[in-house]
N, C-alpha and C positions, 0 to 999 in steps of 0.2 A: 912476525905480526902480519896479518893479512891486510893488504892496502888495496884501495880501489883503484880501478884502471882510469877512470875519467875520460874515456873516449867513446865515440859513437861506433857501435858495432851493428851497422844495418845489414850486415852479412854475415854469414856463417863462417867465422875465420877458422873454425875447427876443420873445415873442409880444405884447408890449405894442405899442400902436399906433406909437409912434415907432421901434420896433426893426424893424418890418416892411418889407420892400422896397415901394417905391410901386406902386400898381396901374397897369396900363397906362392911359394917358390922364389919370392924376391928376397934380396939380401936384407938382413936385419940391421945391418950397419953400413948404409949408404955413405958416400964420400960427403962428410960434413962441410958446411960452409966455413971458410976460414974467418976467424974473428979478428976484426981490425982493432978492436978493443974489448976489453971484458969489464963489465960494469957490475958494481954490487949495489943492489936496490937499498936506497935510504928511506927513512921516514918521510912521508907525504909524496912519494914518488908515484907515477902512473905511466903506463907504456907510452901514451901519446906525448907526455912531457919528455920522456927519455929519448923517443925518436926525434923530437925537435931538437933536443940538445946536441945529439950526436949526428943526426942526418939532415938537420935543417928543415924538417917536414913532419907535422904531427900525424899526417896520413900514412907515414912509412913504417908505423908500428908493426904491420904484418911481417915485415921482413925480420925484425927482431924476434918475433915468434917463431918463425920458420927456422932461423939460424940457431936460436936457442934449443929448440926441440930436436933438431939434427944433432947438435952437440950432446944433448941428453943421451941420444942412442950410443954414443961411444965413450962418454964420460958422465958418470953418475953425479959429479959435482954441480952439474948444470941442471936445473929443474925441467920437468916437462910442463909447459903452460897449457892447461887444459881449459882454463876459463879466462879468456882475455880481459875480463873486467876486474880481475884480482891478481895482484902480485905480492910477494912477501918480502919484508925487511930481510936483508942478508942473501937474497937469491943472487947468483950470477947469471948475467944476462950476456949473451954473444951479441955484439954489435958488428955487423958486417960493414965493409967499406961502402960509401955511398954508391959507386957504380954497380957493386955486386947487389946491393939492396934494390936498385932499380931493375936489375935482372931477375931477382927473386919475384918481386911484385908483378912484373910483366909475365913471368912463366907460370905464376899461380895466383891469378887475381881472385880476390873475394868474389863469391857469387851471392845472389839474393837467397835469403832464407827460404828453403823449399816450402811450396804451399803444401797443405795436407794432402795425403793420397786420396784420390776420388774414388767413389763407388761406381758401379757400372753406368749410373746415369750422370756421372761427372761431379756429383755432389759430395763434399767430404761426410765421412761418417760422424755420428754424434760424438761430441767431445764431453768428457765427464772428469770429475776430480780424479778418478781412478786411472784415467788416461794420462793426466798430467803426473801423477805419482809414478807411474811406469816409465814415462818418457824424459822426465826432467833429470838433469845432473845437478844434485844437491850439493851445496857448499859443505865442507866438513865442520863449519861453524854451527850448522843447524841440524835438526832432526827431521826427516820427512813427515812424520806423524803429526808434527805441529801444524802443518798446512790445513789439516782438518779441524783444528780447534777453532771455536767460534766465540766471539765475545758475548758477554751477557747482553740481553736485549734492554735497550734503554725504556724506562717506564714512561708510557705516554700519558698525556693530559687528555681530558674529554675535549673534543673539538666544540668550540663555542658556536651556538646557533647564529650569531652575528657574522662571525667569520665564514661559516658556511653559506649564508645569504650573500655576502659579498663575493665570495668565490663564484657561486652559481650565476650572479648577475653581471659582474664586471670582469671576471677572470682571477686567476690565483694571485697575480702580482698586485692586485688591489688590497691585499692584506699585508703588503710589505711596508717597512718604514723607509721613506724617501728622503734623499738629501735635501735640506731646506733651501740651499742655494740653487737648485734647479729651477729654471723658469717654467711658467705655466704652459708655455707652448710645448715644452717636453711632454708634459702629461696629455695634452689635448691633440697633438699631432705626432707624437712619437710612436705610435702603433703599439704601445706596451700593454694595453688593456683590451679585452674583447669588446668592452663598451665603456666609454669615459666615465668614471664616477663623478658625483658632484663634489666629493670631498676626497682628499687623501691624507694619510697620517705621515708626518714628516719628523726626522730627527734633527737635532741641533748639530751643526757642523761649524764651530766657531773658527776653524782655520780658513774659511772663506772659500774653499774649493767645492766643485760640484761632485767631487770624487771622494770616496767611493759612492756610486749613485744610490745605493740603497743598503739596508740591512733587514735581516729577518727580525720579526718581533721576539723578544725574549720570553722564556718560560711558557712556550705554547706548543701544542700540537696542531699544525695547520691542516686544513682539509686535504692537502696534497699528501699527507703522512709524515711530513718532516717534524721532528721534535727537537726544540732548541733549549739551550741552557740560558743561565742569567745574563750572558753577553750577547745572545742572539745567534750563537754558532750552533751548528748541528753537533749534537752530542750530550754527554752527561754534564752536570754541574761541575764547575772547576774553580778552585780558590784564586782569588786574585793574587794574594801572596804565595809564591811557590813554596810548597812544603819542603822540609829538610830532606836531603838525599834523593831529590826529584830532578830528572832530566826532562825538560820540557821542549817539545818539537812542535812547530807550527807548519801545517800543510796549507799552502796558498794556491789558488786556482780559481777555476770557474765550475761549471756543471759537471765536469769530469772529475773534480775533486769533492764537491758536496755530495755527489752521487744521486742516483735516482731516489726521489723523495719516498717512494713506497718501498724501497729495499730496506731489509732489516738492518744492514750495516753499510757504511762506506769504507772506502780503503784506509783512511786514517784510523778508524776503529779496529780494523783487522791488524794493521801496523802496530798500534799500541798494545794489543793483546799478545802479539808473538814477541815484541821487544821485551815484555815483562816475563814472559816464559823463558826467553833466552838469557835474560839477566839472572833468574833464579837458577837456572841450569848451571850458569858459569860462576855462581857464588858471589855475584855482584850485588852488593847491598844497596841497590838503587831501585827507584820506581820511576816508570816512564809515563808521561802524560803527552798525548798527541792532540793538538787542537785542529779541528777541521773549520778553517776560516774561508772554505770555498763557497761560491755563490753563482748561480747560473748566470751567463750573459756578461760577466765581467771582462774587461780587457786589461792589458798590461798596465795601463795608466791607473785604473782603479786599484790595481794590486799593490802599486807603489804606496798608495795611501792607506790600504788595509794594514801593510806592514807598519808604516810609520805611526799611525794613529790608533790602530787596534791591538796590534800583536807586540810591538816592542815594549809597551808598558806592562805586559804579561811577564816579563823577565824570561824570555825564551832563550834557548841554547842553540837550536837549530832551525832553519827555514828550508823547506823543500818546495821547489817551484815546479808545477806541473800544469802547463797550459800552452795550447798551439792551435786552437781552433777558432776562436771568436774574431780573430784578425786575418785568418786564413782564407784569402780571396784568390782562388786559382786563376780568375780571369786577368789577374796582374801579371801572370807568367804564360798564359795560353791565349792565342788569338784564334778567333773562329768567325765564320761569316756573319755580317751584321743582321741577317734576317733572323739569327738565332738569339734567344734571350736567356740569360742565366736563371735557372730555377723553373723554366717553363718549357717542359717537353711537349712535343705534339699530343693533341688529345688522344687518349687511349693507349699511348705507347708504354707508359709507366704506371703501375698501381699508385694510388694515393696513399700518403701517410695518414694516420688517424688524426682527426682534429686539425687537419691543414685545409684551409680554403684554397681552391684552384678552379680555374676556368673550365676543367674537365671532370669536376667532382660528380660522381654519379648518384643516383638515387640509393644504390646499395651502400655507397661510401657514407652517406648521410645516416642511413638506417643503422649501419654497423656501429655507429657511435653510441647507439642506445639499445641495440637488440643484438644477443649472441646468435640468435638464428639467422638474422641478416648477415652478420659477419661470416657465418658458416656458408650461407649461400654465395657471399662474395668470393670466399676461398674456392668454392667448387667452379664458379665461373673463370676465375683467374687460372685455374689448373690447365685450362685449355688455351689461355691466352699468354701465359708468362712461362718461358722455358727455364729461367734462372741464369741465363747467359747475358752478357752485356747487350743492350739494345744497339741498333745502328746509331752512330753519332757522325756529325758532320766532320769534314776535313779540317784539321786545326794544326797550329804550330806552337811549340813550346819555345819560349824565348826568355832571355835574361838581360839585363842592362849590359850595354856595350862594354866588352873587355872582362866580363865576369866569367869565372870558370865554375861550371856547375858542379864538378867533383871537388874543387879546391877553392871554395868562395873566398872572395876578398871582403872582409866584414866592412870596410870602408866604402864599398860600392854596391851595396845592396839595393839602393834607391828605394823606390816604392813597392818593389816586388814582396808580396805577402806581408807588407807593413813591417818588414824586418828592421828598418832603420828605427822606427819608433819603438819597436819591442826591444832592441838592444839598448836604446837610451834608458828605457824603464828598468831593464835588468841591471844596468850600471847603477841607477839610483837605488835599487833594493840592496845591491852588493855593498854600496858605500854606507848605507844605513846599517846594514848588518855589521860591517867591519867597525863602524864607529861604536857600536854597541856590544863588541865582542861576541857576535853571534855568527855561527858558521852557516853560510848559504850553500845549499846543494841544488844543482841544476838537474833536469832530466830531459831526455829526448820525448818527444810527443807521439803517440801511437795512433796513426790513421790506418783502419783496416781496408785495404784495397790493393789489388795486384792484377796486372794484365792476365787475361785468360781466366779470371775468377768465375766459377759457376757456383751459384747459391740455389738452396732449396727454396722454391717460390713461397712455401708457406712457413717453414721453419725460420727462415731469414727474410721474411717479407719486408720488415721495417728497415733492415740493413740495405736490401735491394733497392727499396724505394728512396731511402735517403740518398744514396750514392748516385742514382739515376734521375732523380727529381731535384732535390735540393742543389746538387752540384751539376745538373745538366747545363751545357752538353759536354762537359769535360770528359774524356775518355779515361778508363781506369789507368792506362799507361801514364798520361799526363798528370793524373791525381798522384800517382805513386812517385813520379819524378819531383812534383812540387813538395810533397811531404818529406822525401829524403833531402831535398835541397834545404828546406827549412831546419831539418835536424842537423845537417852539416854546419849550418850557421851557428845553431846552438852549441854544437861541439866546439867550433872554432872559438866562440865567445868564451866558453867555460876554460878552454885551454889558455887563451890570452889572459884571462882574469884569475888564473889559478883557483878556479872553482871546481870541485869534484862534481862529476856528472854520472848519474846512474842511466844506463841505456835501456829505458823501458821499452822503447819501440823495437830494439833488437832482440830483447830477451823474452818478450811476451810470445807465447805461442801463436802461430799464424792459423787461428781457428775461428771461423765466423760464429760458432756457438758461444763465444766470450763477448760477443758484441751485440748491443740492442740496435745500434746504427754504427756508422763508420767511426765514431769517436767514443760513445757512451758504452760502458760495459754492462753486461748481465751481471747477476749476482756472482755467478761463478767467475766471470771475468773481473769483478772487483776483487774478489779474493785473490786471484792469481796475480793481478797487477800489484796489489799490495805485498804479496810475497816476493815479487821481482824487487820492489822498493826495499823491502826488509833486508833481503840477501845483499843488496848493495850497501845498505846503510850500516849493518851490523859491523863490518871491519873498521869503519871509521869511528863508531862509538866504542868499540873495544880499545882501539888506540888511545882515544881521549880519556876512557875510564882508567886503563893501566898506566897511563902517564900522569894521572891525578888531575887532569885538566877538568874533568867532570866526575861527579856532580860538583856543583859550586854552591856556596851559601846564597840565599836570596839576597838580591841586590837592593830590592825596593820593600819598604815597609809601609806602603799606603793602604789605606782602607776603602778607597773609592778610585775606580777606573777614571782617568782624567778626561776621557773622550766618550765612553760608553755610559751613558746615564739614562735613567728611566724619566726623561724630561721631554718626550716626544709631544707633539701637538698636532691638532686638525688644521689643514688648510682648505679653505673652500675654493674651488676651481670656478673660473668664469662660466656662465651659462653660454653653451654653444648655440650658434643660429642654425 
């Protein structure tokens, strides 16, 4: 049975010496590493867990891969580990002695996943689905042609004239349902509207918390293009009572989970489509439902309440957590001269993002929001001003709390860096809720697209370039990468400590700018490929639960009304501003 690795693979482990094809003229049977122990993979094992058990360090798993692959060359009873995210029950693993493991890792350190090969101008060639099909190593559990399968489009509602007027006048968020426990000051001074409306619509939150801060209205298509079901989640209608033989999965997160409102599908919709194809192909008489509970701007503390008050009453079986941007503040780990301000590059240095006000917004920036001709003229002007290379940044220092190890972080001493202390507390709360309700939680790494020396096409990747160099100004690409990797190492450590399986989205996604609208949000192709990454990581876990008879399980709740999501929202009039 295929089992999930559960560790962070932010580097291409297959480039380790044992995983490389032999060079011409080299011996096909090099001296294999001696095995201090031979371990047989058990159910619910993953490599980082085995490494911690025998070597005392979850980060020592590359040594097990190297030793096992070297043994495979001389003894076919050992497997060749070609995908470090997956091992199988019954496999024999070669566990080297701890001193030998240190030698192996020191001699063959993992390297960063290689950036895409550049064209003569330094910009990566255009990336397509065909490119992914040619380059990706597909799991035996799946068929490559499935990745091109697309879910049915959700039928949209007519956009109401009232909602369109509200959107045009006050901004798209003015159409949302806001938590009734939020104070008026939040709406008046929170900067959430383009112009403060005289009224907001609020939903009842009898639990007394201001979280989650908002919901989408139910059964509508918003002016942004988002279509919701009766619970206000993106996606098709879904029964409150889980149908027979159904496995229900909830995807929680923020904007990177809900997906671009104008995109035809989000990653949970792709995921549901492929899981049902996979189930049919394997003869499993089950149906999968994937709830997209994502909403832009939510933090980990919002997500705790989303799980508790929205998702658990839906009788879910799995929770997938994907979020790592809304509490990601690189200035908490990078120091730079005080005369520089986060998010404010010098005038004329970095192109403006669309619909973003800034001190150096040009006339062409303003006109480009309304005119395709102006946008084209702006592109022509920028062709001569923007090279696609990282602009000059001030001297800066990457730092962590005293005593913290960047490569092997101590979860207890993350401090305020990247808000990881609070995030871990919230992850603990979600895990505890899940376990109390017999729900399996799955953690993921979070994918930031940035790397040192990155060169982008100033036109094709304009939004990505502007986001990294404007919103994240003045942080260098190198320090952005270090911060993102550190965050993911903490996520990995949290998952290992809490025996929560982890899908390495950041490590498995292709390093291609064409998959990103900005540093965190995917294009439509990127959403498809990210969903495929989650699908390949999730399928072995689901296979195990189905074949063991754990899933599907009968509906546990027989309610006719959701206890907390009800159509009883009401209008609140805001104070008149002076």
